[in-house]
C-alpha positions in Angstrom: -182.6 -37.7 168.1 -182.7 -36.3 171.6 -184.9 -39.1 172.8 -182.4 -41.7 171.4 -179.6 -40.0 173.2 -181.4 -39.9 176.5 -182.4 -43.6 176.1 -178.8 -44.6 175.4 -177.6 -42.6 178.4 -180.2 -44.0 180.8 -179.4 -47.5 179.6 -175.7 -47.0 180.4 -176.4 -45.5 183.8 -178.8 -48.4 184.5 -176.2 -50.9 183.6 -173.8 -49.3 186.0 -176.2 -50.0 188.8 -177.0 -53.6 187.9 -173.6 -54.7 186.5 -171.3 -52.9 188.8 -167.7 -53.7 188.0 -165.8 -54.3 191.2 -162.1 -54.7 191.9 -161.0 -58.1 193.3 -157.7 -57.7 195.1 -157.1 -61.4 195.4 -157.1 -62.2 191.7 -156.2 -58.7 190.5 -159.2 -58.5 188.2 -162.6 -57.0 187.8 -165.9 -58.8 188.0 -169.6 -58.3 187.3 -171.0 -57.9 190.8 -174.6 -59.2 190.4 -173.9 -61.9 187.8 -171.0 -63.6 189.5 -167.4 -62.8 189.5 -165.8 -62.8 186.1 -162.0 -62.6 186.2 -160.5 -60.0 183.9 -156.8 -59.5 184.2 -155.6 -55.9 184.8 -152.3 -56.8 183.3 -151.3 -59.2 180.5 -148.1 -59.5 178.5 -149.8 -57.9 175.4 -151.1 -55.0 177.6 -147.6 -54.5 178.9 -146.1 -54.6 175.3 -148.8 -52.1 174.1 -148.0 -49.8 177.0 -144.3 -50.1 176.3 -144.9 -49.0 172.7 -146.8 -46.0 173.9 -144.0 -45.3 176.3 -141.5 -45.2 173.5 -143.6 -42.4 172.0 -143.6 -40.3 175.1 -139.9 -41.1 175.9 -139.0 -39.8 172.4 -141.1 -36.7 173.0 -139.3 -36.1 176.3 -135.9 -36.4 174.5 -137.1 -33.8 172.0 -138.1 -31.5 174.8 -135.0 -31.9 176.9 -132.5 -31.8 174.0 -132.0 -28.0 173.9 -131.3 -27.6 177.7 -127.9 -29.2 178.0 -126.8 -28.3 174.5 -127.6 -24.6 174.5 -124.2 -23.2 175.2 -122.3 -25.7 172.9 -124.7 -25.2 170.0 -124.6 -21.4 170.3 -120.8 -21.6 170.4 -120.2 -24.1 167.6 -122.7 -22.5 165.2 -122.3 -18.9 166.3 -126.0 -18.5 167.2 -127.4 -15.4 168.9 -129.9 -15.5 171.7 -132.7 -14.7 169.2 -131.5 -17.5 166.8 -131.3 -20.1 169.6 -134.7 -19.0 170.9 -136.1 -19.8 167.5 -134.3 -23.2 167.5 -135.6 -24.0 171.0 -139.2 -22.9 170.3 -139.5 -24.3 166.7 -140.3 -27.7 168.3 -143.5 -26.1 169.6 -144.3 -24.6 166.2 -144.1 -28.1 164.7 -146.2 -29.4 167.6 -148.7 -26.7 167.0 -149.2 -27.9 163.4 -149.3 -31.5 164.4 -151.7 -30.8 167.3 -154.1 -29.1 164.9 -154.7 -32.4 163.1 -153.8 -34.9 165.9 -157.4 -35.8 166.7 -158.5 -36.4 163.1 -155.3 -38.3 162.3 -155.9 -40.7 165.1 -159.6 -41.0 164.3 -158.8 -41.8 160.6 -155.9 -44.2 161.0 -156.6 -45.7 164.4 -154.5 -45.6 167.6 -152.0 -48.2 166.4 -151.4 -47.2 162.8 -151.1 -43.5 163.4 -147.6 -43.6 165.0 -146.5 -45.9 162.1 -147.6 -43.3 159.7 -145.9 -40.7 161.7 -142.6 -42.6 161.7 -142.6 -42.9 158.0 -143.3 -39.2 157.7 -141.0 -38.0 160.4 -139.8 -35.0 158.5 -140.6 -32.7 161.4 -139.9 -33.8 165.0 -142.2 -31.2 166.4 -145.0 -32.1 164.0 -144.7 -35.7 165.1 -144.7 -34.8 168.7 -147.8 -32.7 168.3 -149.7 -35.9 167.3 -147.9 -38.6 169.2 -148.0 -37.2 172.7 -151.8 -36.9 172.4 -152.0 -40.3 170.8 -150.2 -42.1 173.6 -152.6 -41.0 176.3 -155.7 -41.9 174.2 -154.4 -45.3 173.3 -153.4 -46.4 176.8 -156.7 -45.0 178.3 -158.7 -47.1 175.8 -156.9 -50.4 176.3 -156.7 -50.5 180.1 -159.3 -51.3 182.7 -160.7 -48.6 185.0 -158.7 -49.9 188.0 -155.3 -49.2 186.4 -156.2 -46.7 183.7 -154.8 -43.7 185.6 -151.7 -45.6 186.7 -150.8 -46.8 183.2 -151.5 -43.5 181.5 -149.4 -41.5 184.0 -146.6 -44.0 183.7 -146.5 -43.6 180.0 -146.6 -39.8 180.2 -144.1 -40.0 183.0 -141.7 -41.3 180.3 -141.8 -37.8 178.8 -140.0 -36.4 181.9 -137.7 -39.4 181.9 -136.8 -38.7 178.2 -136.0 -35.1 179.1 -134.0 -36.3 182.1 -132.1 -38.7 179.8 -131.2 -35.7 177.6 -130.2 -33.7 180.7 -127.8 -36.3 182.0 -126.3 -37.7 178.8 -126.2 -34.3 177.2 -123.9 -33.2 180.0 -121.2 -35.6 178.8 -121.6 -36.1 175.0 -121.5 -33.8 172.0 -124.8 -32.3 170.9 -124.6 -34.1 167.5 -124.2 -37.5 169.3 -127.1 -36.7 171.6 -129.3 -36.0 168.5 -128.5 -39.5 167.2 -129.3 -41.1 170.5 -132.7 -39.4 170.5 -133.7 -41.4 167.4 -133.6 -44.8 169.3 -137.1 -44.6 170.9 -138.7 -44.0 167.5 -137.0 -47.0 166.0 -138.0 -49.2 168.9 -141.6 -48.0 168.7 -141.7 -48.8 164.9 -140.7 -52.4 165.6 -143.1 -52.9 168.4 -146.1 -51.6 166.5 -146.4 -54.8 164.6 -147.1 -56.8 167.8 -149.8 -54.8 169.5 -153.6 -54.7 169.1 -155.7 -51.7 167.9 -157.8 -49.7 170.4 -161.1 -51.5 171.0 -163.1 -48.3 171.1 -161.7 -47.2 167.7 -162.6 -50.7 166.2 -166.1 -50.3 167.5 -166.3 -46.8 166.0 -165.4 -48.1 162.5 -167.7 -51.1 162.8 -165.0 -53.9 163.1 -166.8 -55.8 165.9 -165.0 -59.1 165.5 -161.7 -57.4 165.6 -162.9 -55.5 168.7 -163.6 -58.7 170.6 -160.3 -60.2 169.4 -158.4 -57.1 170.7 -160.2 -57.3 174.1 -159.3 -61.0 174.4 -155.7 -60.2 173.5 -155.6 -57.4 176.1 -157.5 -59.1 178.9 -156.3 -62.7 178.5 -157.6 -65.6 176.3 -159.8 -67.0 179.2 -161.3 -63.7 180.2 -165.1 -63.1 179.8 -165.0 -59.8 177.8 -168.7 -59.9 176.7 -169.8 -57.2 179.2 -167.0 -54.8 178.3 -167.5 -55.4 174.5 -171.2 -54.9 174.8 -170.8 -51.7 176.8 -168.3 -50.3 174.3 -170.5 -51.2 171.2 -173.7 -49.9 172.8 -172.2 -46.5 173.7 -170.4 -46.0 170.3 -173.6 -47.0 168.5 -175.7 -44.6 170.6 -173.3 -41.8 169.7 -173.7 -42.5 166.0 -177.5 -42.1 166.3 -177.3 -38.4 167.2 -173.9 -37.2 165.8 -172.5 -36.6 162.4 -169.0 -36.4 163.7 -168.5 -32.8 162.5 -166.0 -30.5 164.1 -168.9 -28.4 165.5 -170.2 -31.4 167.5 -167.7 -30.6 170.2 -169.6 -27.3 170.9 -172.7 -29.1 172.0 -174.0 -28.2 175.5 -172.8 -31.3 177.2 -169.2 -30.9 176.0 -168.7 -27.2 176.6 -167.7 -27.5 180.3 -165.1 -30.3 179.8 -163.7 -28.6 176.8 -163.2 -25.3 178.6 -161.8 -27.2 181.6 -159.2 -29.2 179.8 -158.2 -26.4 177.4 -158.0 -24.0 180.3 -155.8 -26.3 182.3 -153.5 -26.9 179.4 -153.2 -23.2 178.5 -152.5 -22.1 182.0 -150.0 -24.9 182.6 -148.1 -23.8 179.5 -148.3 -20.1 180.5 -147.0 -21.2 183.8 -143.6 -21.7 182.2 -143.1 -25.5 181.7 -141.6 -25.1 178.2 -139.2 -22.4 179.5 -137.9 -24.6 182.3 -137.8 -27.8 180.2 -136.0 -26.2 177.2 -133.7 -23.8 179.0 -133.2 -25.2 182.6 -129.4 -25.5 182.1 -129.2 -21.7 181.3 -131.5 -20.9 184.2 -129.2 -22.8 186.6 -126.2 -20.9 185.2 -127.9 -17.5 185.5 -128.8 -18.3 189.1 -125.2 -19.2 189.9 -125.6 -23.0 190.0 -123.5 -25.6 188.0 -125.4 -26.6 184.9 -124.2 -30.3 185.2 -125.1 -30.6 188.9 -128.4 -29.0 188.4 -129.5 -31.1 185.4 -128.4 -34.4 186.9 -130.2 -33.6 190.1 -133.2 -32.5 188.1 -133.3 -35.8 186.3 -133.3 -37.8 189.6 -136.0 -35.6 191.1 -138.3 -36.1 188.1 -137.8 -39.8 188.2 -138.6 -40.1 191.9 -141.7 -37.8 191.8 -143.0 -39.4 188.6 -142.9 -42.9 190.2 -144.7 -41.4 193.3 -147.4 -39.9 191.0 -147.9 -43.2 189.2 -148.4 -45.0 192.6 -150.9 -42.5 193.9 -153.1 -41.6 190.9 -155.5 -44.5 191.2 -155.6 -44.2 195.0 -156.0 -40.5 195.5 -157.5 -39.6 192.1 -156.8 -37.1 189.4 -158.1 -33.9 190.9 -156.1 -34.0 194.2 -152.8 -34.6 192.4 -153.6 -31.8 189.9 -154.3 -29.5 192.8 -151.0 -30.4 194.5 -149.2 -30.1 191.2 -150.5 -26.6 190.4 -149.9 -25.4 193.9 -146.3 -26.7 193.7 -145.8 -24.9 190.4 -147.1 -21.7 191.8 -144.9 -21.8 195.0 -141.8 -23.0 193.2 -142.0 -20.3 190.5 -142.4 -17.7 193.2 -139.4 -19.1 195.1 -137.3 -19.0 191.9 -138.3 -15.4 191.3 -137.3 -14.5 194.9 -133.9 -16.1 194.3 -133.3 -13.8 191.3 -134.6 -10.8 193.3 -132.0 -11.5 196.0 -129.3 -12.0 193.4 -130.2 -8.7 191.6 -129.8 -6.7 194.7 -126.8 -8.7 196.0 -128.6 -9.8 199.1 -127.6 -13.2 200.5 -125.1 -14.0 197.8 -124.4 -17.4 199.2 -128.0 -18.4 199.7 -129.7 -17.1 196.5 -128.3 -19.9 194.2 -129.6 -22.5 196.7 -133.0 -20.9 196.7 -133.0 -21.0 192.9 -131.8 -24.6 192.8 -134.6 -25.7 195.2 -137.2 -23.6 193.2 -136.4 -25.2 189.9 -136.3 -28.7 191.4 -139.6 -28.2 193.1 -141.1 -26.8 189.8 -140.0 -29.8 187.7 -141.0 -32.2 190.5 -144.5 -30.6 190.7 -144.9 -30.9 186.9 -143.8 -34.5 187.0 -146.5 -35.2 189.6 -149.4 -33.7 187.7 -148.3 -32.2 184.4 -149.6 -35.2 182.4 -153.1 -35.2 184.0 -154.7 -32.8 181.5 -154.0 -35.3 178.7 -155.4 -38.1 180.9 -158.6 -36.0 181.4 -158.7 -35.4 177.7 -158.7 -39.1 177.0 -161.4 -39.8 179.7 -163.9 -37.0 179.4 -164.7 -37.0 175.7 -166.5 -39.8 173.8 -165.2 -41.3 170.6 -167.3 -39.1 168.3 -165.8 -35.8 169.5 -162.5 -36.9 170.9 -160.6 -36.0 167.8 -162.1 -32.5 167.7 -161.5 -32.0 171.4 -157.9 -33.3 171.1 -157.1 -30.9 168.2 -158.6 -27.9 169.9 -157.0 -28.4 173.3 -153.6 -29.3 171.9 -153.5 -26.4 169.5 -154.3 -24.0 172.3 -151.8 -25.6 174.6 -149.0 -25.8 172.0 -149.5 -22.2 170.9 -149.2 -20.8 174.4 -146.2 -23.2 174.9 -144.5 -21.7 171.9 -145.1 -18.2 173.1 -143.3 -19.0 176.4 -140.5 -21.0 174.7 -139.7 -18.3 172.2 -140.0 -15.2 174.4 -138.5 -16.6 177.6 -134.9 -15.7 176.8 -135.8 -12.2 176.0 -138.1 -11.9 179.1 -135.5 -13.2 181.5 -133.1 -10.5 180.2 -135.9 -7.9 180.8 -136.6 -9.2 184.4 -135.5 -12.6 185.7 -137.5 -11.9 188.8 -140.6 -10.7 187.0 -140.9 -13.6 184.6 -141.0 -16.2 187.4 -143.5 -14.1 189.3 -145.7 -14.1 186.1 -145.3 -17.9 185.9 -146.4 -18.1 189.5 -149.5 -16.0 188.8 -150.6 -18.3 185.9 -150.0 -21.4 188.0 -152.2 -19.9 190.8 -154.9 -19.3 188.2 -154.6 -22.9 187.2 -155.0 -24.0 190.8 -158.3 -22.0 191.0 -159.5 -23.5 187.7 -158.7 -27.0 188.9 -160.5 -26.5 192.3 -163.7 -25.2 190.7 -164.0 -27.1 187.3 -162.0 -30.3 187.2 -164.2 -33.5 187.9 -162.9 -36.7 189.5 -162.8 -39.7 187.1 -161.1 -42.2 189.3 -162.6 -45.7 189.4 -165.1 -45.3 186.5 -165.1 -46.8 183.1 -164.8 -44.5 180.1 -168.4 -45.2 179.2 -169.6 -44.4 182.7 -167.8 -41.1 182.8 -169.2 -40.0 179.4 -172.7 -41.2 180.2 -172.7 -39.2 183.4 -171.5 -36.1 181.6 -174.3 -36.4 179.0 -176.9 -37.2 181.6 -175.9 -34.2 183.8 -176.2 -31.8 180.9 -179.8 -32.8 180.0 
């Protein structure tokens, strides 16, 4: 078994040297360097439609995340909810996500990248349960249908829609009733359900289940009818076949030596990012603005604009600068902005600089959400890139469960902790974000410009 695995790895690494895929700026495609240029389009109408479908998933996820922030005061007033009761309401999305995340990987392995969201829409009894699966699914699907030159850009654009969905809730929720806002949030799911019938399945998943003819048809659909997809199809089939030769696809396979480091890295980044307070600021940013002495409406609208601009910037830079630099900048920004917000509450508590402390808080929250928009989606991109098809389901479930559990802890206890010490809680968030910066600097690999098979082959090879 070990010899088979090593031979498969060496074959892939050898192919990387002799069939180096290069980007051709003139025709916007990739080609096989030593065997003549073969045009493969980085963007086709079907690829665009498939990405739009995934974007509907993440936009709906963002709507769910952002819903509680502009509606907190009106829901508490209309329904007579206490702080504890609204904290349960705000955090119960994370509980549903925790349950969904526990089976997210296996659901997508069983039903495929395309059919899973259809199944989820039919069973959308719990929004959080659905989000726990679909947010993971969107990154995996987009990463597997795009070429290496645009994989990061497309994936971050799709995940950027999470922030845009939250921003939509922030803005519209400032003007409409919370019940109307809940109805508006159903639109992305309905649109996604319609589009699912017109997009192809993930080529990697088709290879995994042995549907090779459909794999080639899917690649032609995604790359263009005239594209030569033989090299890409062969690479996918060879790698998936090599994995079958030494893996039984059990949950324990993820704990093999070659996967321990990427598992600890991705899970660690997700956990520390959640402990850094993202759910607190996403769910309750309106209340945070009010506590700091800033108009909730002004704060939320400005926050929406900031997330949009920074998200577009991140999508532009990810395939140029790489994943690791953006994640470092993002975690450093989360650390500094949390500290700045804590300082603003410290000034407010002691009645120092009464006119300036709301401005400091306003800047701190905007910087925080902007920093998250820049790199908050990158752990999910790394999750889709670092793990091969045979353990991706297990890795996704483990990482998402850990991330959603810590996210729930922050979402539920934040309203109590901010009453305990509004200064202290933001300093704690800053400390966790600093730890995330250290973890990123020491553990996160760069995956820019490499195919998924190249990335995984190099991980397997380096662990031998």
